[in-house]
N, C-alpha and C positions, 0 to 999 in steps of 0.2 A: 449925154446920158451914159451911165456906166452899164456894162454888160451884166446880165443876170447871173451867168456862170463865170467863175474865175478860179485860178489856181493859187494855192498858197504853198510856199516852200519853207521848210524849217529844219533846223538841226536837232536831232533827237538825243544826241550825246552818246549813242551806241556806237562804239568803235568796232571795226575800222572804217565802216561806211555809214556815217551818221545822218546823211541827208534824206529827206522824205518830201513828197509832194502830195497834195490833196486837192480835189475839186470841190468847190462850195457853190452855193446858190444864194443870192441876196434876197429874193422875193419870199422864200419860205424854205424850211429845212427839206432836204432831199429824201430823208427816210433811210438812206443807206450811206455808207462811207465809201468814197472812191479815192483810192490813193495807193501809193507804193513807196517802199523805202529801200534802203541799202545802197544808196548812191554815194560815190566817193567825194563828189563836189557839189556845191550849190548850183553851178552851171549845168551839170549833168541832170540834176533833179529838175531844174527849171525846163530844160529841153524836153525831158520825158513827160513832164506834167502838161506842157503846152501841146505836145503831140496827142496825148490822151484826151485833152479837152477838145481838140479839133475832131478827133474820132467820135467823141460823145455827141458833139453838136451836129456832125454829119448824120449820125444815126438817128438823132431826134428829128432832124429835118425830114429824113426819109420816112420815118414812122408817121410824121404829120401828113406827108403827101399821101401815103397809103391809106390813112384813115379818112382823108377827104375824098378819095376815089371809091372806097368801098361803100356799097349801099347799107343802110342801117335797118 
């Protein structure tokens, strides 16, 4: 099974730092764009995107745990 959230890295053509990453979701559109550009290499953009995705997933998991604990 593929993960719901994933990163995409692409070249924008904007010199001198053309690489950009974005986080996408398979199940439905997120409603916001998450990403950053200005990277010198594809590898640097991939690294930054994966790190941002990890932070997002940790934040979502923490939010889920808090919502389960709080009385409604």
